[in-house]
C-alpha positions in Angstrom: 94.0 117.5 139.2 94.6 118.6 135.7 92.2 117.2 133.1 92.6 117.5 129.3 89.1 117.3 127.9 88.5 116.7 124.2 85.5 115.9 122.1 84.4 115.4 118.5 87.6 113.9 117.1 85.6 112.7 114.1 88.5 110.5 113.2 91.3 113.1 113.3 92.8 115.9 115.4 95.5 113.7 117.1 98.8 115.3 115.9 98.1 118.6 117.7 97.1 116.8 120.8 100.3 114.8 120.9 102.4 117.9 120.6 100.5 119.5 123.5 100.9 116.4 125.7 104.6 116.2 125.1 105.0 119.8 126.4 102.3 119.9 129.2 101.6 117.7 132.2 98.0 116.5 132.8 96.6 113.8 135.1 93.7 112.6 133.1 92.4 112.7 129.5 88.6 112.7 129.0 87.1 112.0 125.6 83.5 113.2 125.4 82.3 111.4 122.3 82.2 111.5 118.5 85.5 109.6 118.3 84.7 108.8 114.7 82.6 110.3 111.9 80.0 107.4 111.6 82.8 104.8 111.8 84.5 102.6 111.1 84.2 101.2 114.6 87.8 99.8 114.4 89.0 103.4 114.3 87.7 103.9 117.9 90.2 101.5 119.3 93.0 102.9 117.1 92.5 106.5 118.1 92.0 105.8 121.9 95.2 103.6 121.9 97.0 106.5 120.3 95.9 108.8 123.0 96.8 106.3 125.7 100.4 106.1 124.4 101.3 109.0 126.7 100.8 106.8 129.8 98.0 109.1 131.1 94.7 107.5 132.0 92.1 108.0 129.3 88.3 107.8 129.9 85.9 107.8 127.0 82.2 107.9 126.1 80.7 107.5 122.6 79.0 110.3 120.7 75.9 110.3 118.6 78.0 109.9 115.4 79.8 106.9 116.6 78.6 103.6 115.1 77.1 100.5 116.7 80.0 98.5 118.1 81.8 101.5 119.6 81.3 100.4 123.2 83.0 97.0 122.4 85.9 98.9 120.8 86.3 101.2 123.8 86.4 98.1 126.0 89.1 96.5 123.9 91.2 99.7 123.9 93.6 101.0 126.5 91.0 103.6 127.5 88.4 103.1 130.2 84.8 102.9 129.0 82.8 105.5 131.0 79.4 105.0 129.2 76.6 104.4 131.8 79.3 103.9 134.5 80.6 105.6 137.6 84.3 105.2 138.5 86.4 106.5 141.4 89.7 107.9 140.1 92.2 109.9 142.1 89.7 110.5 144.9 87.0 111.8 142.5 83.8 110.2 141.3 83.4 110.3 137.6 80.2 109.4 135.8 79.5 109.2 132.1 76.8 108.8 129.4 77.5 108.9 125.7 75.2 109.5 122.8 72.9 112.5 122.6 69.3 113.5 122.9 67.3 113.1 119.6 68.6 115.1 116.6 66.9 115.8 113.3 69.5 113.5 111.6 68.7 110.1 113.2 72.3 109.5 114.1 73.4 106.0 115.4 73.7 106.8 119.1 70.7 108.7 120.3 68.5 108.4 123.4 65.2 109.9 124.5 65.3 112.5 127.2 63.6 110.1 129.5 66.3 107.4 128.9 69.0 110.0 129.6 67.3 111.1 132.8 66.8 107.5 134.0 70.4 106.4 133.3 72.0 109.4 134.9 69.7 109.3 137.9 70.9 105.8 138.6 74.6 106.9 138.4 74.7 110.1 140.3 73.0 109.7 143.8 75.2 110.9 146.5 77.4 113.1 144.2 76.3 116.3 145.9 78.8 115.9 148.7 81.7 114.7 146.7 84.2 116.2 144.2 82.5 114.7 141.1 82.6 115.0 137.3 79.8 114.2 134.9 80.9 113.4 131.3 78.2 113.6 128.6 78.4 114.0 124.9 75.3 116.1 124.9 75.6 119.5 126.6 72.9 120.7 129.0 70.1 122.7 127.5 69.9 126.5 127.5 73.6 127.3 128.1 76.3 129.1 126.3 77.7 125.8 125.0 74.6 124.3 123.3 73.7 127.0 120.9 73.7 126.4 117.1 74.2 129.2 114.5 70.4 129.8 114.3 70.5 130.8 117.9 68.5 127.8 119.1 69.6 125.8 122.1 69.7 122.1 121.3 71.2 120.5 124.3 69.6 117.9 126.6 67.0 119.0 129.1 67.6 115.8 131.0 71.3 116.5 131.4 70.4 120.0 132.7 67.9 118.5 135.1 70.5 116.1 136.4 73.0 118.8 136.9 70.5 121.0 138.8 69.5 118.0 141.0 72.9 116.4 141.8 75.3 119.4 141.4 78.5 117.8 140.1 81.6 120.0 140.2 82.1 119.8 136.4 80.2 118.7 133.4 82.4 117.9 130.4 80.4 117.7 127.2 80.7 118.3 123.4 78.4 117.7 120.5 77.9 121.3 119.5 80.9 122.3 117.5 79.9 125.9 117.1 79.8 126.6 120.9 83.1 125.7 122.6 83.3 127.5 125.9 82.8 127.5 129.6 79.5 128.2 131.4 77.9 127.5 134.8 74.7 126.0 136.2 74.7 126.7 139.9 77.9 125.4 141.3 78.6 123.2 138.3 81.1 124.4 135.7 80.1 123.3 132.2 82.9 122.8 129.7 82.5 122.1 125.9 86.0 121.8 124.6 84.9 122.2 121.0 85.9 120.1 118.0 89.2 118.4 118.4 89.4 117.8 114.7 89.5 121.6 114.5 92.2 121.9 117.1 90.1 122.6 120.1 90.4 121.1 123.6 90.0 122.3 127.2 92.2 122.3 130.3 90.3 121.8 133.6 91.9 122.1 137.0 90.2 120.9 140.1 91.7 121.7 143.5 91.4 119.6 146.6 88.6 121.8 147.9 86.6 121.2 144.7 87.1 124.6 143.1 87.4 124.5 139.3 89.1 126.6 136.7 88.7 125.8 132.9 90.0 127.3 129.7 89.5 126.5 126.0 92.7 125.7 124.2 93.6 126.2 120.5 96.0 123.3 120.0 97.0 124.4 116.5 98.5 127.6 117.9 99.9 126.3 121.2 
């Protein structure tokens, strides 16, 4: 399976993505949150429908900067709402949780670490023996993909705990614009595509035996 992972659209970034999709085949598009930049919520539906125009399944979770009402707009769009849900798609189990762990900015869609842990623990039992994907807006703590310019790691400790416990094949995340990249926790490949509004995305390939390769794309130069 080929997955095009994107995050942090912040209301833009679609033209480069359309060009890429016209020239490259993928099986699934995953949107890991921050579809808008604090709204308006109507833009969620518009942007997701635009992505879905390529007749490729689109899964989405909200980000911490998406406004209240985002979940309803995802439900009304042509994308599938993955927030706090587990879906079986193409023989893979895909679980998702949007929003983020607390930030200094009191953004609209934040959860405590305990809430994140509890929600994901309810979704992920039994994933260890399956080819499985975890989609979160917040990256796991203390990785190469959750570091801000000061050098601090600001990802979610709960997301990291869940990954260490349940060992999904892949964690697709976002949130930290400054740290696009690929890392690993145990057997789990961690992918932060970077900021789509800056032309970043990721291509993830999962083979039938569960092996994973991932690369960060610069859509503006592709």
